[in-house]
N, C-alpha and C positions, 0 to 999 in steps of 0.2 A: 292437286288443284283442285279445292272445294270450293264452288261458289255459295255464298249465304245471302238468301231474299227474305225483306220483309213484307208482309200482307198483312192486313186488319184482323184483329180477332173477333171482333163483332159487330155489330150494325148494318147500316146500309150495304157497305163494299164487302162485306166478308163472303156472303154465300155464293154470288156471282164471280166473285174473284177465285174461290176454291173451284166451281163449276169450270171455268177456262181452264186452268191447269190441268184438273182431272181430263177434260177434255181433250187437250194438248198431247195427251201421254205420259203426264208425269204423275206415277202413284203416289198416293199421298198416303195408302192404306187406308184401313175402314176405321181407326179410331183418332182420325186427325182432329176430330173437334174436342178432344178431350186430352188435348198434349197443346205444349207452349212453341215446340219445335220438332221437326220431325226430317229426318233424311229421307231423301227420296229414293225409291228402290229403282237400283242400276242406274242412278245417275251421280256424279260428283256434285250434288245440290242440296243445300239445308232450307227449310223454309221455317222460317219464325214467326209466330203468331203475334204481333203487339198491335195498341191503342192505333189507329190509323193517324193521328196527330204525332206519333213518335217516328213515324218511318222516315221523315226528312231526319230529323236527328240524328238515327242509328247511321245513315247513309252518310252524313256530315261527318260523324266520328270515326267513320271506318268500322265499324261494328258489323253492319251489313257491306254487301256490293250493291243490289239495286233492290229495288221493291214498287209494290202496288199501293196507292192512296189516293185521296181526292187531290185535286189540284189546288182546292182552297185551303188544304193542309200546306201544303207546298208554299204557296202565297204567303200563308201567315209565319211559316217558319221564318221566312227572309233568307234562306240559304238556297245559294244559286247552284240549281239542279239542271241537270239536262233531260228534257221530257223525251222519251225514247218512242214514245207511244200511245195515243189515244185511245183507250179501251170502249167506248160506246156504251156506258153504262153508269149510275150515278151522278146524273144530270142533276144541276142545281144552281141555285147563285145566291151569291152574301149581298144582302139587300138591307137597306136602310127602311124602315117600318114606325109608322106612329100609330096613335089611337084616333078612331075614327074622329071622335068628336073634336078634336083640336082642329079638323077643319083643312088643315095642312097639305097643299097638293103638289110642292116643290122645295127642294132641300134648300134652297134661298131661304125659306120662312123658319127654318130653324132658327130659335133664338140664342144667343150665347149664353153660356151657363147650363144649358141644356144637359140633363144627366141622361147616357146611354148605356145600356146592359148589353153586353156582348161575352160571347168565347172567343172572340178575333180580336183583342186589344190593340195589336201591331197594326193589321189593315183597319180596323175603324178611325185608330189615331191618325193614319197616313191620308185617309179620307178627307176627315174633318180640316185637317191642316191645309190639305190642296182645296177645299173649296172656302176656307178662312174663316172656318167657325170655332169659337172656344168652345170645348164641352169638357164634362166630366167622363171619365170612361169608367162604367163600373163591370169589373171582370165578373161572368159567373161562369158555371160550369153545363148548364142545360136549363131547358125550359125559362129561354129568355123571354117570350111570349106572355109569360104570366107577371114579368117583372112591373108593367106600368100599371096593372091592375092591383099590384102589392104596393103600389107606393114607393118602389125601389128605384124605379128610372121614371124618366118621361116619353123615351123612345127607347127603340132596339135595332142591332145589328145583328141578323141572325142567318141562318141557312134556308133558303125557299124552293120548294119543289114545285108542288102544283100553285101552291098561295091557300090551299082550303084551310090548313092550320091558322093562318093570319085570319082569314075571314070569320074563323070561328070563334076568335079571339078579339074582334072586333078593331084590327088593325089594318093599315092601308100602306101597301109598298111605294117608296116614293122615291127610290134610286136604287140601281145594282153598282156594286162594288166591285164584285169577281164574278166572273161564269166559271162554272168547275163541272167537272166529269172524270172519274176514275183513269188514273193515268202510270204508266209505268215509266220510273226514275231512276236515275243514278247519279253519282258524282265523277270523278275522275278515275278510270279504267283502265289498268294494264291491257295490253294488246291480247294477250291469251285469254283473258276474264273478260272482254269486250266481245271476243266473237263467242264465247261460250253464251252470254247473255244474249246477244242476238238471236243465235240458234232457237233460244227458249221464246224469244218473242214473236219469232215467225212461226212458231208453232202455235202461240197464242192468236196471232192474226190470223192463220189460218182457219182457226175454229171460228173466229168472227165473222171474216167472210164466207165461210160454209154456211153460216145460219142464214144469210141473207138470199141464199139459192136454195134449189130444188134439182134433182135429177129427173129428168123426163123420157120416157123410152116408148116407142110408137111403132105400129107397122102400119107404112104409108103406100099408096099407088105411085110406081115409078113415074106415071103419066104426069102426077102432081108434084115431083120431087122440088123442081126450083122454086115452087109457090110454098112448099113448106120450109125449105130455106130461108125464103125471105121472112117467114113467119115465124120460125125459130131459129135465128142465128147464133146462140149460145154465145159461148166466150170467142171461139174462132172459127165457126161453124158446126153444125153438126156431125157426128159420125154414122157413117152410111154404113150398113151390112145386108149382103145376100140373106135371104131365106131361102131354106132348102127347099126345092121343089118348086118354087115360086119365080116368075120370071117377071109378073107384073106386079109384086109389091117388094117393097124393102124396108129394115129396121135401121128406125133412126134414135140415136141416143144423144140427148143436148142438155148441157146446165143452162138454166134461166134462172131469172130473178125471183123470188115467191110472188112478188107483185103482180107479175105476169102471168101466171100459172091459169087464172080463170079464162083470159084471153087466148091464151096458147092454146088450151085443149078444146076449147070451142072452135079454133081456127082449123085443127088439126081434124074435128070432126066434120066440118065442113069438107075439107077436102080429101075425106076417104079415109083418115085415120083411124086403126082400129086396134083393141088390145092396149090401150094408154094406160101407162103406169108412172105414178109419181112417187119418188122415194126422195127421204132426208139424205143430208150427205154431214159427215162427220167434219172431215176437214178439206178445204180446198188450197191448193198451193198453186198459186198462178205462174 
């Protein structure tokens, strides 16, 4: 049984997706950037590199078993997909934006007959039908921001991350249609394949969780051990180990949030901690 997985071949989702796969232990080889598909070493898994918008289509037709793409692409496809895992990157939103000089402050001010440029025609059509506006949708493959300036459209519906591109092109965001991030998705899977997909996604999840944590080691006085445990509780408490030849000191090993490193180190120093060492974690299986 060989699984097939589709991932974006370029753009904002490609590099991070490949990084997660490699860190989770899936060996794509050194030439993955020059190939359209790869048989993962020592695994019954093929990875296919395709356009992000094609991933839902390939899953729907059964050409691949599961894949990674943006939720915006899943929503635009209209296919019923099962979201298996939020991957916590590629955050963006599909928004309605208008030129600043139009002075609009609400979608209700958009006039009927307005021309809308977008590369998301299905979601755009559904949105304007929902708010009761009759608009003309002009499908473009990219660079929607320039279309009002070129006279092709009056307003746009496009992906927004920070909003800086809108500001550069003197556009104002009126409303959000869909919030998106990178996701792992699938259609219907037989039990054996579903189990294999779960194993892969659990590995990816362990990488994501590990990136939020740090491994801390330190030697601390026995007399302050209770205070140290309160200061660095870790996942299920710190690991305590004896130090050869010392009755007054013990070694602690603990996993903490990266955001807590500054405070934790300073607390340990005040409690007599010495030899404090901070190490990254590759994977964390809870």
